[in-house]
N, C-alpha and C positions, 0 to 999 in steps of 0.2 A: 503493500500499499504507500503510495506517495503522498504523503500529507502537504507536499508543497507544489502539487500539480496546478493549483489555481495562480499560483505566483508567477509573475514575469521573470525571466532568467536574465539578469544584468550580467556584465562582463566580470564583475567581482564574485559572482555566484560560483560555487563549487561545479566542476565539470561533470557533464552527464554522459559523456561519450569519450572514447580513447580508441587510438589506433597506433600500432607499431609504425615507426618511420624508417625508411630505407632512404639515405641521401642519393640524390641523383637529379637526372634530367626531368623527372615528372614532379610537377607542382603537386601539392596537397589538395584534396577534394574540397576541403572547407578551411577557412581561416582559423587558427588556433586561438584558444584562450590562454594557454600555457604550453611550455615543453617540459617533459621530465627526461633528465639525462641521468642514464645509470653509470656511465663510465667517462671519467674527466678526457676532455680534448677540446678541440676548437669547434665552433659552430659557424658555417658560412650560411646566411639566410637572406631571404627576401623578406622584408616585413610588409605588413598589411597595407603601408603607405607606399610601398614600391621600392623603397631603399635596399641596397644590397649591402650587408653589413658582416664582418668577420669579427666574432667574439672569440678571444685567445683564452686558453687554459680554463675553460668552463667547468666548474666543480660539479659533481654529481648532486642531483635534487631537482627541485621544482623552481621553473623560471617562468615568470609571467610576461610572456612574449606573444604578440599577435603576429604570427608568421604564415605566409601562403607557401612558402618553398624552402626546403632543406636542402642546400645545394651539395654536390658531389665532393667538394674539398673539404667536407666536414670530417673530422677525426674523433669527434665524441661518439660514444657507443651506447647502445640500449636506449634509444630516444623514443619517447612516446608522446604523441600529440594529443592534446587534451581540449575539449571543447564542449 
């Protein structure tokens, strides 16, 4: 039973969906609310606003990033998209 079903889901609300991410040429099917990184490394991303950015030595954990694409130069591992 979802007692929060009648509430709207804002960007700061907990994620309702998740998918494993394979960095590469294909964009994500939806923009993320956050990324979970399991193994430390670099993230090369396309942000929701269209900028491409490289985040160096990202620690494992939850990162509130609105992302549309995790690019192939990414070295971080065990990435999960949350939305």
